[in-house]
MARROTI-755450 format. One record per residue (C-alpha): residue number from 1; y, x, z. Coordinates in steps of 0.2 Angstrom, whole numbers, plus 5000, padded with zeros to 4 digits. Example, Ala and Ser with C-alpha at 12.3 -4.5 7.8 and 13.67 -1.06 7.14 Angstrom:
<rs>
> 1|4978|5062|5039
> 2|4995|5068|5036
</rs>
This chain:
<rs>
> 1|4674|4734|4650
> 2|4692|4741|4646
> 3|4693|4760|4643
> 4|4707|4767|4653
> 5|4715|4782|4645
> 6|4723|4795|4656
> 7|4739|4806|4654
> 8|4748|4817|4666
> 9|4766|4810|4663
> 10|4770|4793|4656
> 11|4788|4789|4650
> 12|4792|4770|4649
> 13|4805|4767|4636
> 14|4808|4778|4620
> 15|4826|4775|4620
> 16|4839|4789|4620
> 17|4835|4794|4638
> 18|4816|4792|4636
> 19|4815|4801|4620
> 20|4825|4815|4627
> 21|4813|4816|4643
> 22|4798|4816|4632
> 23|4804|4830|4621
> 24|4810|4841|4635
> 25|4794|4838|4645
> 26|4783|4842|4630
> 27|4794|4858|4627
> 28|4790|4863|4645
> 29|4772|4862|4642
> 30|4767|4845|4650
> 31|4755|4832|4644
> 32|4767|4818|4641
> 33|4766|4801|4632
> 34|4780|4789|4629
> 35|4778|4770|4628
> 36|4790|4759|4620
> 37|4789|4740|4619
> 38|4798|4738|4602
> 39|4785|4736|4588
> 40|4792|4750|4578
> 41|4808|4761|4577
> 42|4824|4752|4570
> 43|4842|4758|4568
> 44|4849|4749|4582
> 45|4866|4749|4590
> 46|4882|4756|4582
> 47|4893|4771|4588
> 48|4890|4783|4602
> 49|4899|4798|4609
> 50|4889|4814|4613
> 51|4899|4826|4624
> 52|4897|4845|4625
> 53|4887|4842|4641
> 54|4873|4833|4631
> 55|4874|4844|4615
> 56|4868|4859|4626
> 57|4853|4849|4629
> 58|4850|4845|4611
> 59|4852|4864|4608
> 60|4836|4865|4619
> 61|4827|4852|4610
> 62|4832|4860|4593
> 63|4843|4846|4587
> 64|4860|4851|4590
> 65|4864|4858|4573
> 66|4856|4843|4564
> 67|4867|4831|4574
> 68|4882|4841|4572
> 69|4879|4839|4553
> 70|4878|4821|4554
> 71|4891|4816|4567
> 72|4910|4816|4566
> 73|4920|4829|4575
> 74|4936|4823|4582
> 75|4949|4835|4586
> 76|4956|4825|4600
> 77|4952|4809|4610
> 78|4969|4799|4607
> 79|4974|4785|4619
> 80|4988|4775|4612
> 81|4997|4759|4617
> 82|4989|4744|4607
> 83|5006|4736|4603
> 84|5018|4751|4600
> 85|5006|4764|4595
> 86|5014|4777|4608
> 87|5003|4790|4612
> 88|4997|4790|4631
> 89|4986|4805|4630
> 90|4979|4818|4618
> 91|4964|4826|4625
> 92|4959|4841|4614
> 93|4941|4842|4607
> 94|4935|4849|4591
> 95|4936|4869|4592
> 96|4943|4868|4609
> 97|4927|4859|4615
> 98|4916|4873|4607
> 99|4927|4886|4616
> 100|4930|4878|4633
> 101|4914|4868|4635
> 102|4901|4878|4626
> 103|4896|4865|4613
> 104|4904|4852|4601
> 105|4909|4835|4604
> 106|4902|4822|4591
> 107|4903|4803|4588
> 108|4888|4796|4578
> 109|4879|4781|4575
> 110|4867|4777|4589
> 111|4853|4774|4576
> 112|4855|4790|4567
> 113|4854|4800|4584
> 114|4839|4790|4589
> 115|4830|4792|4573
> 116|4832|4811|4575
> 117|4826|4811|4592
> 118|4810|4801|4587
> 119|4807|4812|4573
> 120|4807|4827|4583
> 121|4793|4820|4594
> 122|4774|4823|4590
> 123|4769|4806|4582
> 124|4754|4805|4593
> 125|4765|4805|4609
> 126|4775|4790|4605
> 127|4767|4773|4606
> 128|4776|4758|4600
> 129|4771|4740|4603
> 130|4768|4744|4621
> 131|4777|4732|4633
> 132|4773|4736|4651
> 133|4767|4720|4660
> 134|4759|4727|4677
> 135|4760|4743|4686
> 136|4749|4748|4701
> 137|4750|4764|4711
> 138|4734|4770|4716
> 139|4728|4785|4727
> 140|4728|4797|4713
> 141|4738|4789|4699
> 142|4748|4774|4692
> 143|4738|4761|4682
> 144|4749|4753|4669
> 145|4744|4738|4659
> 146|4753|4733|4643
> 147|4755|4717|4634
> 148|4743|4723|4620
> 149|4729|4724|4632
> 150|4729|4743|4634
> 151|4727|4751|4651
> 152|4733|4769|4654
> 153|4732|4779|4670
> 154|4745|4793|4673
> 155|4748|4805|4687
> 156|4767|4801|4687
> 157|4777|4788|4678
> 158|4796|4790|4673
> 159|4805|4773|4670
> 160|4817|4775|4656
> 161|4817|4756|4653
> 162|4834|4751|4654
> 163|4844|4740|4665
> 164|4830|4727|4666
> 165|4818|4741|4671
> 166|4801|4734|4676
> 167|4799|4750|4686
> 168|4815|4748|4695
> 169|4809|4730|4700
> 170|4792|4738|4706
> 171|4802|4750|4717
> 172|4816|4739|4723
> 173|4811|4721|4720
> 174|4817|4708|4707
> 175|4836|4707|4706
> 176|4845|4702|4691
> 177|4859|4714|4686
> 178|4877|4707|4689
> 179|4888|4701|4675
> 180|4904|4714|4676
> 181|4917|4702|4671
> 182|4918|4710|4654
> 183|4913|4708|4636
> 184|4913|4720|4622
> 185|4914|4716|4603
> 186|4906|4729|4592
> 187|4908|4731|4573
> 188|4906|4743|4559
> 189|4921|4740|4548
> 190|4922|4738|4529
> 191|4928|4755|4523
> 192|4936|4749|4507
> 193|4947|4737|4516
> 194|4951|4750|4529
> 195|4956|4762|4516
> 196|4966|4748|4507
> 197|4978|4747|4521
> 198|4984|4765|4516
> 199|4985|4770|4534
> 200|4977|4786|4541
> 201|4964|4782|4554
> 202|4961|4795|4568
> 203|4943|4801|4571
> 204|4943|4795|4589
> 205|4956|4784|4596
> 206|4957|4771|4610
> 207|4970|4757|4610
> 208|4975|4750|4626
> 209|4984|4733|4632
> 210|4987|4726|4649
> 211|4973|4722|4661
> 212|4964|4737|4653
> 213|4959|4727|4637
> 214|4955|4740|4624
> 215|4949|4744|4607
> 216|4939|4760|4605
> 217|4938|4766|4587
> 218|4930|4781|4579
> 219|4921|4788|4564
> 220|4902|4789|4566
> 221|4899|4800|4551
> 222|4905|4818|4547
> 223|4911|4813|4530
> 224|4921|4799|4538
> 225|4911|4786|4527
> 226|4908|4775|4542
> 227|4920|4769|4555
> 228|4917|4758|4571
> 229|4925|4750|4585
> 230|4920|4743|4602
> 231|4931|4733|4613
> 232|4933|4729|4631
> 233|4939|4711|4636
> 234|4940|4703|4653
> 235|4930|4687|4652
> 236|4926|4676|4668
> 237|4908|4672|4663
> 238|4894|4675|4650
> 239|4887|4658|4647
> 240|4874|4663|4634
> 241|4856|4666|4637
> 242|4855|4679|4623
> 243|4859|4698|4625
> 244|4873|4697|4612
> 245|4880|4684|4601
> 246|4890|4683|4585
> 247|4908|4684|4586
> 248|4921|4683|4571
> 249|4937|4691|4564
> 250|4946|4675|4570
> 251|4941|4679|4588
> 252|4947|4697|4586
> 253|4963|4690|4579
> 254|4965|4678|4594
> 255|4963|4692|4606
> 256|4971|4707|4598
> 257|4981|4700|4584
> 258|5000|4705|4583
> 259|4997|4722|4589
> 260|5000|4739|4581
> 261|4997|4739|4562
> 262|4982|4750|4563
> 263|4974|4738|4575
> 264|4978|4724|4563
> 265|4970|4733|4549
> 266|4954|4736|4560
> 267|4954|4717|4562
> 268|4956|4713|4544
> 269|4942|4726|4539
> 270|4930|4717|4551
> 271|4916|4707|4542
> 272|4902|4706|4554
> 273|4906|4708|4573
> 274|4895|4704|4588
> 275|4899|4702|4607
> 276|4890|4708|4622
> 277|4891|4706|4640
> 278|4893|4722|4651
> 279|4881|4722|4666
> 280|4882|4731|4682
> 281|4871|4736|4697
> 282|4877|4745|4713
> 283|4872|4763|4715
> 284|4853|4762|4720
> 285|4848|4768|4737
> 286|4832|4777|4729
> 287|4828|4784|4713
> 288|4809|4787|4715
> 289|4795|4782|4726
> 290|4777|4788|4726
> 291|4772|4793|4709
> 292|4786|4783|4700
> 293|4804|4789|4696
> 294|4819|4781|4687
> 295|4832|4788|4675
> 296|4847|4782|4665
> 297|4852|4764|4665
> 298|4836|4760|4675
> 299|4844|4769|4689
> 300|4863|4769|4687
> 301|4869|4757|4673
> 302|4888|4758|4668
> 303|4901|4750|4658
> 304|4903|4760|4642
> 305|4921|4765|4645
> 306|4919|4784|4648
> 307|4907|4785|4633
> 308|4894|4794|4645
> 309|4881|4781|4649
> 310|4868|4788|4636
> 311|4874|4805|4641
> 312|4870|4802|4659
> 313|4852|4796|4654
> 314|4849|4812|4644
> 315|4856|4823|4658
> 316|4844|4815|4670
> 317|4830|4819|4658
> 318|4835|4837|4657
> 319|4836|4840|4676
> 320|4821|4830|4680
> 321|4811|4841|4668
> 322|4818|4857|4676
> 323|4813|4850|4693
> 324|4795|4846|4688
> 325|4794|4863|4679
> 326|4800|4872|4696
> 327|4788|4863|4707
> 328|4773|4859|4696
> 329|4767|4841|4693
> 330|4756|4842|4709
> 331|4772|4843|4719
> 332|4781|4828|4710
> 333|4787|4821|4727
> 334|4797|4837|4730
> 335|4803|4837|4712
> 336|4809|4819|4713
> 337|4819|4823|4729
> 338|4828|4838|4721
> 339|4831|4827|4705
> 340|4839|4814|4715
> 341|4849|4826|4726
> 342|4855|4835|4710
> 343|4860|4819|4700
> 344|4866|4806|4712
> 345|4884|4812|4716
> 346|4887|4816|4697
> 347|4879|4800|4691
> 348|4888|4789|4704
> 349|4905|4796|4701
> 350|4903|4794|4681
> 351|4897|4776|4685
> 352|4912|4773|4696
> 353|4925|4780|4685
> 354|4917|4772|4669
> 355|4917|4755|4678
> 356|4936|4757|4683
> 357|4940|4760|4664
> 358|4953|4773|4667
> 359|4945|4788|4658
> 360|4957|4798|4647
> 361|4970|4784|4647
> 362|4983|4797|4654
> 363|4983|4817|4652
> 364|4968|4824|4663
> 365|4956|4838|4662
> 366|4939|4832|4657
> 367|4930|4849|4661
> 368|4921|4842|4675
> 369|4911|4831|4663
> 370|4910|4841|4647
> 371|4908|4859|4653
> 372|4894|4853|4665
> 373|4878|4862|4658
> 374|4862|4852|4664
> 375|4851|4866|4658
> 376|4858|4879|4671
> 377|4867|4868|4684
> 378|4862|4872|4702
> 379|4847|4861|4707
> 380|4850|4852|4724
</rs>
């Protein structure tokens, strides 16, 4: 007979949002366990932006200074014409962000960020090699079955399991995400080749062409030893079964060649580059049901053009923790309602603007995003 372990709160997925939820809930005194399908931690992904809105959450977790030491600190978000190099906007960050928004703005390797988050969690609370296969809500708990044969019963379950969330499917039925009509190329460039160009590369710059094609390029380490770019290119379809495929310097040249010398230098310094489809879902009509609740990409996936997708997941984690702290786990239904009421408008607005790909292309005040404090925002 299979032994069924019991926990108060199960977080499905130990990505950036799930790891943040686990850390915050543990800090708040809850009995929390996080279940991740990957067999072990690996340094996945590439660059990511963490705005002051989320650095405030890492302050609460105790990671703000550590991440600030690792990541790069752009003084500006520059937007530039990809052909002429003309500056379209200069959005102040750096010391301005600390003063005006209450925390630094950093760009960092996603794997470095994730490693710090996982290291900050008690080892006995994170369970790798746990791929959720079945979920059944019962009178007093939710029974989860994992591919390794283990069964866990939890009083509530938080789905931080990404755009293909099994929890989302359980709440809303099977529905494949929709291809957005866009792909992105991702590459960490060869720093020796980049320096050999003799050009001075800005810490954070987005190069723009017609049809909103773009290359977002930025440093991912404070010492400038790593530089990364991600593109956005409209493409009619994604014919591949895989989640991403290899691209090439030649493909980058075909799409972006003949542009500004700094863009050309980026292409020339490209050795390994992959391309990824961007998937979408419409805003969901519910974020929770019964004892199950969603956060992050499981609930509001977005194209990465605002550099706020992971930030929204971590904001979700902070607000959900505050709601459960206020109501107690016994009144989870009320907590979930307050959480959704607090988060829905903001997450939907960021999702909409991110998908439109207009963020900071022209001068604008980003305070509504960066000055927001999820630790003190009014709960709805």
